[in-house]
LUMDREN-855976 format. One record per residue (C-alpha): chain; x, y, z. Coordinates in nm, 4 decimals, decimal comma. Layout:
BEGIN
+---+----------+----------+----------+
| c |       xx |       yy |       zz |
+---+----------+----------+----------+
| A |        X |        Y |        Z |
...
+---+----------+----------+----------+
//
This chain:
BEGIN
+---+----------+----------+----------+
| c |       xx |       yy |       zz |
+---+----------+----------+----------+
| A |   4,1223 |   2,4232 |  -4,1782 |
| A |   3,8818 |   2,7108 |  -4,1100 |
| A |   3,6391 |   2,4738 |  -3,9381 |
| A |   3,9138 |   2,3478 |  -3,7092 |
| A |   4,0430 |   2,6941 |  -3,6199 |
| A |   3,8076 |   2,7739 |  -3,3263 |
| A |   3,8682 |   2,4373 |  -3,1594 |
| A |   4,2390 |   2,4548 |  -3,2310 |
| A |   4,2726 |   2,8026 |  -3,0776 |
| A |   4,1328 |   2,6740 |  -2,7477 |
| A |   4,3010 |   2,3320 |  -2,7347 |
| A |   4,6460 |   2,4250 |  -2,8637 |
| A |   4,7971 |   2,5721 |  -2,5457 |
| A |   4,6885 |   2,3021 |  -2,2954 |
| A |   4,7739 |   2,0201 |  -2,5365 |
| A |   5,1257 |   2,1430 |  -2,6155 |
| A |   5,2234 |   2,2429 |  -2,2624 |
| A |   5,0425 |   1,9539 |  -2,0954 |
| A |   5,1877 |   1,7046 |  -2,3404 |
| A |   5,5415 |   1,8312 |  -2,2775 |
| A |   5,4986 |   1,8076 |  -1,8991 |
| A |   5,3458 |   1,4598 |  -1,9100 |
| A |   5,6204 |   1,3449 |  -2,1457 |
| A |   5,8878 |   1,4735 |  -1,9076 |
| A |   5,7278 |   1,3155 |  -1,6002 |
| A |   5,6913 |   0,9844 |  -1,7825 |
| A |   6,0534 |   0,9959 |  -1,8939 |
| A |   6,1750 |   1,0716 |  -1,5404 |
| A |   5,9627 |   0,7921 |  -1,3975 |
| A |   6,1100 |   0,5597 |  -1,6601 |
| A |   6,4646 |   0,6379 |  -1,5504 |
| A |   6,5658 |   0,8954 |  -1,8115 |
| A |   6,8215 |   1,1563 |  -1,7112 |
| A |   6,6932 |   1,5033 |  -1,6298 |
| A |   6,8497 |   1,6690 |  -1,9411 |
| A |   6,6879 |   1,4092 |  -2,1692 |
| A |   6,3520 |   1,4215 |  -1,9901 |
| A |   6,3455 |   1,7999 |  -2,0273 |
| A |   6,5200 |   1,8426 |  -2,3624 |
| A |   6,3234 |   1,5990 |  -2,5783 |
| A |   5,9720 |   1,7289 |  -2,4908 |
| A |   6,0966 |   2,0849 |  -2,5391 |
| A |   6,2262 |   2,0034 |  -2,8875 |
| A |   5,9011 |   1,8289 |  -2,9825 |
| A |   5,6983 |   2,1261 |  -2,8551 |
| A |   5,9050 |   2,3655 |  -3,0673 |
| A |   5,8356 |   2,1613 |  -3,3805 |
| A |   5,4626 |   2,1542 |  -3,3046 |
| A |   5,4553 |   2,5306 |  -3,2458 |
| A |   5,6492 |   2,5942 |  -3,5669 |
| A |   5,3927 |   2,3906 |  -3,7620 |
| A |   5,1039 |   2,5706 |  -3,5949 |
| A |   5,2462 |   2,9089 |  -3,6920 |
| A |   5,2324 |   2,7991 |  -4,0543 |
| A |   4,8764 |   2,6646 |  -4,0366 |
| A |   4,6944 |   2,8823 |  -3,7799 |
| A |   4,8703 |   3,2223 |  -3,7679 |
| A |   4,7545 |   3,5059 |  -3,5476 |
| A |   4,8795 |   3,7551 |  -3,8089 |
| A |   4,9892 |   3,6607 |  -4,1589 |
| A |   5,2196 |   3,9634 |  -4,1697 |
| A |   5,4188 |   3,8052 |  -3,8856 |
| A |   5,4715 |   3,4875 |  -4,0890 |
| A |   5,7275 |   3,6485 |  -4,3177 |
| A |   6,0792 |   3,7309 |  -4,2072 |
| A |   6,1444 |   4,0855 |  -4,0921 |
| A |   6,5204 |   4,0347 |  -4,1293 |
| A |   6,5116 |   3,9018 |  -3,7754 |
| A |   6,5500 |   3,5250 |  -3,8073 |
| A |   6,9300 |   3,5190 |  -3,8282 |
| A |   6,9613 |   3,7543 |  -3,5289 |
| A |   6,7153 |   3,5497 |  -3,3210 |
| A |   6,8974 |   3,2281 |  -3,4086 |
| A |   7,2257 |   3,3901 |  -3,3060 |
| A |   7,0722 |   3,4814 |  -2,9693 |
| A |   6,9310 |   3,1317 |  -2,9141 |
| A |   7,2549 |   2,9455 |  -2,8391 |
| A |   7,4134 |   3,1852 |  -2,5848 |
| A |   7,0763 |   3,2480 |  -2,4197 |
| A |   7,0095 |   2,8757 |  -2,3787 |
| A |   7,3674 |   2,8242 |  -2,2607 |
| A |   7,3415 |   3,1048 |  -2,0052 |
| A |   7,0151 |   2,9681 |  -1,8658 |
| A |   7,1557 |   2,6151 |  -1,8410 |
| A |   7,4723 |   2,7421 |  -1,6728 |
| A |   7,2731 |   2,9280 |  -1,4082 |
| A |   7,0484 |   2,6250 |  -1,3587 |
| A |   7,3546 |   2,4071 |  -1,3029 |
| A |   7,5460 |   2,6439 |  -1,0739 |
| A |   7,2632 |   2,7924 |  -0,8665 |
| A |   7,1929 |   2,4733 |  -0,6643 |
| A |   7,5638 |   2,4405 |  -0,5855 |
| A |   7,6084 |   2,8064 |  -0,4957 |
| A |   7,3008 |   2,8283 |  -0,2742 |
| A |   7,3204 |   2,4832 |  -0,1160 |
| A |   7,4891 |   2,6211 |   0,2010 |
| A |   7,2084 |   2,8752 |   0,2326 |
| A |   6,9461 |   2,6047 |   0,1922 |
| A |   7,1194 |   2,3913 |   0,4588 |
| A |   7,1422 |   2,6871 |   0,6963 |
| A |   6,7733 |   2,7679 |   0,6470 |
| A |   6,6780 |   2,4038 |   0,6960 |
| A |   6,8651 |   2,3909 |   1,0260 |
| A |   6,6886 |   2,7019 |   1,1506 |
| A |   6,3397 |   2,5696 |   1,0766 |
| A |   6,4113 |   2,2072 |   1,1652 |
| A |   6,3836 |   2,0641 |   0,8142 |
| A |   6,2968 |   2,1510 |   0,4569 |
| A |   6,0300 |   2,4137 |   0,4004 |
| A |   5,9405 |   2,2545 |   0,0687 |
| A |   5,6670 |   1,9852 |   0,0449 |
| A |   5,8927 |   1,7414 |  -0,1425 |
| A |   5,6625 |   1,4491 |  -0,0523 |
| A |   5,3989 |   1,5838 |  -0,2915 |
| A |   5,3821 |   1,4428 |  -0,6462 |
| A |   5,6042 |   1,6345 |  -0,8874 |
| A |   5,3125 |   1,7797 |  -1,0816 |
| A |   5,1595 |   1,9036 |  -0,7559 |
| A |   5,4857 |   2,0728 |  -0,6572 |
| A |   5,5195 |   2,2473 |  -0,9929 |
| A |   5,2372 |   2,5045 |  -0,9452 |
| A |   5,3884 |   2,6008 |  -0,6095 |
| A |   5,7309 |   2,6373 |  -0,7733 |
| A |   5,5812 |   2,8593 |  -1,0423 |
| A |   5,3989 |   3,0761 |  -0,7902 |
| A |   5,7056 |   3,1261 |  -0,5689 |
| A |   5,9557 |   3,1810 |  -0,8510 |
| A |   5,7242 |   3,4150 |  -1,0391 |
| A |   5,7060 |   3,6565 |  -0,7473 |
| A |   6,0793 |   3,7219 |  -0,7770 |
| A |   6,0788 |   3,7158 |  -1,1575 |
| A |   5,7816 |   3,9524 |  -1,1699 |
| A |   5,9675 |   4,2216 |  -0,9764 |
| A |   6,2854 |   4,1582 |  -1,1722 |
| A |   6,0991 |   4,1992 |  -1,5007 |
| A |   5,9164 |   4,5045 |  -1,3763 |
| A |   6,2432 |   4,6682 |  -1,2715 |
| A |   6,3782 |   4,5946 |  -1,6206 |
| A |   6,1127 |   4,8348 |  -1,7465 |
| A |   6,1195 |   5,0900 |  -1,4661 |
| A |   6,4938 |   5,1342 |  -1,4028 |
| A |   6,7043 |   5,2497 |  -1,6966 |
| A |   7,0254 |   5,0532 |  -1,6188 |
| A |   6,8255 |   4,7291 |  -1,6375 |
| A |   6,6168 |   4,8509 |  -1,9320 |
| A |   6,9415 |   4,8740 |  -2,1290 |
| A |   6,9661 |   4,4947 |  -2,0969 |
| A |   6,5998 |   4,4249 |  -2,1605 |
| A |   6,5598 |   4,6530 |  -2,4625 |
| A |   6,7082 |   4,3818 |  -2,6851 |
| A |   6,4030 |   4,1655 |  -2,6228 |
| A |   6,1607 |   4,4464 |  -2,7052 |
| A |   6,3478 |   4,5399 |  -3,0215 |
| A |   6,1762 |   4,2505 |  -3,2038 |
| A |   5,9850 |   4,3774 |  -3,5093 |
| A |   5,7241 |   4,1001 |  -3,4856 |
| A |   5,6221 |   3,8191 |  -3,2518 |
| A |   5,6867 |   3,4550 |  -3,3366 |
| A |   5,8143 |   3,1575 |  -3,1397 |
| A |   6,1850 |   3,2400 |  -3,1734 |
| A |   6,1379 |   3,5759 |  -2,9968 |
| A |   6,1617 |   3,3680 |  -2,6791 |
| A |   6,5371 |   3,3538 |  -2,7499 |
| A |   6,5894 |   3,7247 |  -2,8240 |
| A |   6,7425 |   3,8266 |  -2,4921 |
| A |   7,0695 |   3,9748 |  -2,3825 |
| A |   7,2542 |   3,6937 |  -2,1967 |
| A |   7,2812 |   3,9100 |  -1,8837 |
| A |   6,9058 |   3,9645 |  -1,8935 |
| A |   6,8208 |   3,5942 |  -1,9160 |
| A |   7,0882 |   3,5082 |  -1,6601 |
| A |   6,9392 |   3,7474 |  -1,4049 |
| A |   6,5844 |   3,6278 |  -1,4712 |
| A |   6,6838 |   3,2615 |  -1,4379 |
| A |   6,8722 |   3,3331 |  -1,1165 |
| A |   6,5789 |   3,5211 |  -0,9632 |
| A |   6,3482 |   3,2287 |  -1,0330 |
| A |   6,5799 |   2,9588 |  -0,9035 |
| A |   6,7051 |   3,1346 |  -0,5909 |
| A |   6,3905 |   3,0890 |  -0,3780 |
| A |   6,3369 |   2,7335 |  -0,5053 |
| A |   6,6875 |   2,6218 |  -0,4091 |
| A |   6,6770 |   2,7935 |  -0,0702 |
| A |   6,3422 |   2,6340 |   0,0120 |
| A |   6,4662 |   2,2856 |  -0,0820 |
| A |   6,2773 |   2,2297 |  -0,4070 |
| A |   6,3918 |   1,8916 |  -0,5539 |
| A |   6,6021 |   1,8782 |  -0,8705 |
| A |   6,3249 |   1,6991 |  -1,0610 |
| A |   6,0796 |   1,9794 |  -0,9900 |
| A |   6,3408 |   2,2387 |  -1,0822 |
| A |   6,3783 |   2,0515 |  -1,4111 |
| A |   6,0021 |   2,0553 |  -1,4705 |
| A |   6,0037 |   2,4261 |  -1,3869 |
| A |   6,2754 |   2,4801 |  -1,6505 |
| A |   6,0743 |   2,2787 |  -1,9043 |
| A |   5,7555 |   2,4714 |  -1,8280 |
| A |   5,9365 |   2,8043 |  -1,8616 |
| A |   6,1032 |   2,7107 |  -2,1907 |
| A |   5,7924 |   2,5724 |  -2,3613 |
| A |   5,5759 |   2,8491 |  -2,2203 |
| A |   5,8177 |   3,1093 |  -2,3550 |
| A |   5,7809 |   2,9718 |  -2,7080 |
| A |   5,4024 |   2,9627 |  -2,6691 |
| A |   5,3911 |   3,3107 |  -2,5165 |
| A |   5,5620 |   3,4647 |  -2,8193 |
| A |   5,4179 |   3,2388 |  -3,0897 |
| A |   5,2322 |   3,3718 |  -3,3907 |
| A |   4,9427 |   3,1311 |  -3,3383 |
| A |   4,5749 |   3,2184 |  -3,3019 |
| A |   4,5318 |   3,1007 |  -2,9431 |
| A |   4,2431 |   3,1735 |  -2,7078 |
| A |   4,2540 |   3,1033 |  -2,3354 |
| A |   3,9335 |   3,2683 |  -2,2185 |
| A |   3,9183 |   3,2706 |  -1,8349 |
| A |   4,2633 |   3,1080 |  -1,8195 |
| A |   4,4016 |   3,4505 |  -1,9087 |
| A |   4,3489 |   3,5270 |  -1,5397 |
| A |   4,5977 |   3,2507 |  -1,4574 |
| A |   4,8554 |   3,2338 |  -1,7365 |
| A |   5,0545 |   3,5123 |  -1,9013 |
| A |   5,0028 |   3,3677 |  -2,2465 |
| A |   5,0190 |   3,5167 |  -2,5960 |
| A |   4,6888 |   3,7077 |  -2,5812 |
| A |   4,8187 |   3,9107 |  -2,2878 |
| A |   5,1861 |   3,9160 |  -2,3778 |
| A |   5,1228 |   4,0793 |  -2,7150 |
| A |   5,0130 |   4,3883 |  -2,5240 |
| A |   5,3418 |   4,3789 |  -2,3325 |
| A |   5,5235 |   4,4271 |  -2,6653 |
| A |   5,3089 |   4,7245 |  -2,7684 |
| A |   5,5036 |   5,0331 |  -2,8835 |
| A |   5,3133 |   5,2509 |  -2,6346 |
| A |   5,4925 |   5,2315 |  -2,2945 |
| A |   5,1613 |   5,2773 |  -2,1147 |
| A |   5,0537 |   4,9434 |  -2,2632 |
| A |   5,3927 |   4,7718 |  -2,2630 |
| A |   5,4544 |   4,8349 |  -1,8919 |
| A |   5,1956 |   4,5721 |  -1,8008 |
| A |   5,1626 |   4,1916 |  -1,7980 |
| A |   5,5092 |   4,1249 |  -1,6583 |
| A |   5,4431 |   3,7611 |  -1,5723 |
| A |   5,6788 |   3,5121 |  -1,7353 |
| A |   5,4379 |   3,2197 |  -1,6928 |
| A |   5,1630 |   3,3253 |  -1,4547 |
| A |   4,9648 |   3,6481 |  -1,4517 |
| A |   4,8603 |   3,6278 |  -1,0857 |
| A |   5,1233 |   3,8717 |  -0,9581 |
| A |   5,0181 |   4,1276 |  -1,2209 |
| A |   4,6657 |   4,0943 |  -1,0859 |
| A |   4,7939 |   4,1332 |  -0,7302 |
| A |   5,0090 |   4,4396 |  -0,8019 |
| A |   4,7846 |   4,6186 |  -1,0515 |
| A |   4,9767 |   4,5671 |  -1,3782 |
| A |   4,7303 |   4,3298 |  -1,5475 |
| A |   4,5987 |   4,4406 |  -1,8881 |
| A |   4,3465 |   4,2621 |  -2,1068 |
| A |   4,1399 |   4,4929 |  -2,3292 |
| A |   3,9488 |   4,1939 |  -2,4593 |
| A |   3,7456 |   4,3856 |  -2,7152 |
| A |   4,0553 |   4,5321 |  -2,8828 |
| A |   4,3148 |   4,3668 |  -3,1043 |
| A |   4,6778 |   4,3841 |  -2,9852 |
| A |   4,8993 |   4,6058 |  -3,2024 |
| A |   5,0478 |   4,4606 |  -3,5185 |
| A |   5,3367 |   4,7071 |  -3,5166 |
| A |   5,5598 |   4,6470 |  -3,2161 |
| A |   5,9061 |   4,7532 |  -3,1028 |
| A |   6,0599 |   5,0568 |  -2,9325 |
| A |   5,9647 |   5,3732 |  -3,1237 |
| A |   6,1544 |   5,5857 |  -2,8709 |
| A |   6,4745 |   5,4079 |  -2,9775 |
| A |   6,4702 |   5,4099 |  -3,3581 |
| A |   6,8484 |   5,3857 |  -3,3504 |
| A |   6,8511 |   5,0588 |  -3,1583 |
| A |   7,0824 |   4,8158 |  -3,3436 |
| A |   6,9418 |   4,5299 |  -3,5468 |
| A |   7,2589 |   4,3167 |  -3,5638 |
| A |   7,3502 |   4,0505 |  -3,3093 |
| A |   7,6906 |   4,1786 |  -3,1969 |
| A |   7,5661 |   4,5366 |  -3,1801 |
| A |   7,2771 |   4,4248 |  -2,9620 |
| A |   7,5185 |   4,2478 |  -2,7270 |
| A |   7,7143 |   4,5724 |  -2,6951 |
| A |   7,4049 |   4,7941 |  -2,6717 |
| A |   7,3969 |   4,8365 |  -2,2893 |
| A |   7,7415 |   4,9975 |  -2,3092 |
| A |   7,6620 |   5,2100 |  -2,6152 |
| A |   7,3397 |   5,3549 |  -2,4791 |
| A |   7,4227 |   5,7217 |  -2,5302 |
| A |   7,5122 |   5,6729 |  -2,8935 |
| A |   7,2013 |   5,4591 |  -2,9513 |
| A |   6,9780 |   5,7282 |  -2,8073 |
| A |   7,1618 |   5,9971 |  -2,9990 |
| A |   7,1290 |   5,8034 |  -3,3258 |
| A |   6,7528 |   5,8065 |  -3,2946 |
| A |   6,7374 |   6,1429 |  -3,1179 |
| A |   6,5154 |   5,9697 |  -2,8631 |
| A |   6,3723 |   6,1673 |  -2,5721 |
| A |   6,5237 |   6,1352 |  -2,2280 |
| A |   6,4179 |   5,8134 |  -2,0581 |
| A |   6,1496 |   5,8534 |  -1,7956 |
| A |   6,0096 |   5,6050 |  -1,5499 |
| A |   5,6515 |   5,4992 |  -1,6267 |
| A |   5,3812 |   5,6636 |  -1,4165 |
| A |   5,3030 |   5,4893 |  -1,0898 |
+---+----------+----------+----------+
//
């Protein structure tokens, strides 16, 4: 296994994500429904990532449960349901806006004649601009941080952290990504591939696998960079906001990659030691913020330095 580790660390990310995308495109071309074409490759990717965490861990201390598995599993169903609900309703809700915009410009602004896999990078780039600022505001504005703190309360990073979100948090993020795509006339198939990319990438981004991207870290917001985003020090955590791509962090000065240092093993929110660890308490946490801060005697929240 040790001889395979260097090759595995480089090949793992492109093989898993690329395989899922090719599987979805092949299924769509073969006549499969969009939910099947997206759902099956996502499930296969999760199983592959789970196996890789057992065989090629980034940190062995993150392999054992930190009393977090049951909570993360409890988050998974409502988070997935919220994302799917937004994905289903957003095209309907914003269809009049897309039609109005199309009339004003004399047709669709989206290059829907391109192959699906050529449209996907454009979809990622456009959606990420909105999601980047949404994510950044989650960290810089306390009312939104109350929603996002659930995600950063994780005591370790492993694939299921991709599901540890407050439903309102994931609903807002999904909406921000889909809004520009729907208004610009992005086809349903490409929206489905975007959803697949985001789901699989989220599992990869949080996985406890020894992955190395090298120069691709200037393109993708993968695990090497995202581990710094979960650092307990806010000066480190308020960086690398990209959900899939890192390009907007590079553009707006929030990119961080101290390549000669190891990301922290201890993560979480030290300023909120009283943050709840149970599922229902985490759901209620945005509305119990004063008591949560008082329980940990945390300092007054301050915006990060500009």
